[in-house]
NUVEX-641123 format. One line per field, with one value per residue (C-alpha): residue number from 1; x, y, z; residue in one letter. Coordinates in nm, 4 decimals, decimal comma, m for minus. Layout:
N
pos <- [NUM;...]
east <- [X;...]
north <- [Y;...]
up <- [Z;...]
code <- [A;...]
This chain:
73
pos <- [1;2;3;4;5;6;7;8;9;10;11;12;13;14;15;16;17;18;19;20;21;22;23;24;25;26;27;28;29;30;31;32;33;34;35;36;37;38;39;40;41;42;43;44;45;46;47;48;49;50;51;52;53;54;55;56;57;58;59;60;61;62;63;64;65;66;67;68;69;70;71;72;73]
east <- [0,0129;0,1032;0,0896;0,0273;0,1179;0,0405;0,3796;0,3046;m0,0434;0,0755;m0,0172;0,3536;0,4189;0,6351;0,8449;0,9173;0,9712;1,2380;1,3806;1,4409;1,5344;1,8197;1,9628;1,9647;2,1920;2,4321;2,4883;2,5427;2,8276;2,9754;3,0130;3,1457;3,4247;3,5033;3,6378;3,9892;4,2067;4,3505;4,6798;4,9678;5,0096;5,2155;5,5781;5,5553;5,8326;6,2190;6,3128;6,6862;6,9125;7,1503;7,1283;7,3749;7,1569;6,8733;7,0522;7,0922;6,7479;6,6411;6,9119;6,8017;6,4808;6,5521;6,7269;6,4546;6,2092;6,4447;6,5009;6,1025;6,0280;6,2540;6,1237;5,7848;5,8992]
north <- [0,0097;0,3345;0,6609;0,9779;1,3096;1,6378;1,8104;2,1110;1,9883;1,6734;1,3216;1,2118;0,7959;0,7658;0,5880;0,8197;0,9982;0,8225;0,6965;1,0863;1,1190;0,8535;0,9547;1,3328;1,2056;0,9578;1,2196;1,4818;1,2676;1,1859;1,5181;1,6246;1,3794;1,3351;1,7024;1,7685;1,8616;2,1883;2,2353;2,3729;2,7079;2,8461;2,9785;3,3690;3,5405;3,5724;3,9696;3,8960;4,1478;3,9288;3,6599;3,4828;3,5356;3,4435;3,0821;3,0216;3,0703;2,8186;2,5646;2,5876;2,5108;2,2237;2,0887;2,1464;1,9711;1,7164;1,6076;1,6781;1,4100;1,1381;1,2382;1,1447;0,8130]
up <- [0,0278;m0,0992;0,1066;m0,1559;m0,1140;m0,2853;m0,3812;m0,6217;m0,7060;m0,8044;m0,6321;m0,5457;m0,3926;m0,0486;m0,2902;m0,5260;m0,2603;m0,0664;m0,3923;m0,4380;m0,0406;m0,1315;m0,4601;m0,3104;m0,0461;m0,2228;m0,5156;m0,2659;m0,0831;m0,4133;m0,5456;m0,2497;m0,1578;m0,5161;m0,5615;m0,6918;m0,4053;m0,3069;m0,4798;m0,2247;m0,2033;m0,4065;m0,1894;m0,0838;m0,3280;m0,2072;m0,1476;m0,1403;m0,2318;m0,4046;m0,6791;m0,4123;m0,1234;m0,3657;m0,4646;m0,0917;0,0031;m0,1938;m0,1954;0,2065;0,1178;m0,0822;0,1383;0,4166;0,1714;0,1225;0,4975;0,5485;0,3133;0,4560;0,8298;0,6798;0,5777]
code <- [M;V;Q;Y;Y;N;I;F;G;R;Q;V;G;S;H;H;L;A;M;G;V;L;A;T;I;F;G;G;S;Y;V;A;L;S;S;P;S;K;T;P;A;A;A;P;P;I;N;A;S;S;S;D;E;A;D;F;I;K;K;F;L;E;Q;A;E;A;E;D;K;K;A;K;H]
């Protein structure tokens, strides 16, 4: 036995309402969880007074990232 509801002037069965609710829940969950992951923020610009200082900072940051990756494994 099906219960009918009057929605926007039309008779809608309870089984159709249940399927609509489930589709909305699962569809919304799928869309929310399958969104592309955020890319990491870009590093701020290096304001060095000379090219030697800029090279030193870049090498230091690369070494720090390499050590961080080793520590995580």
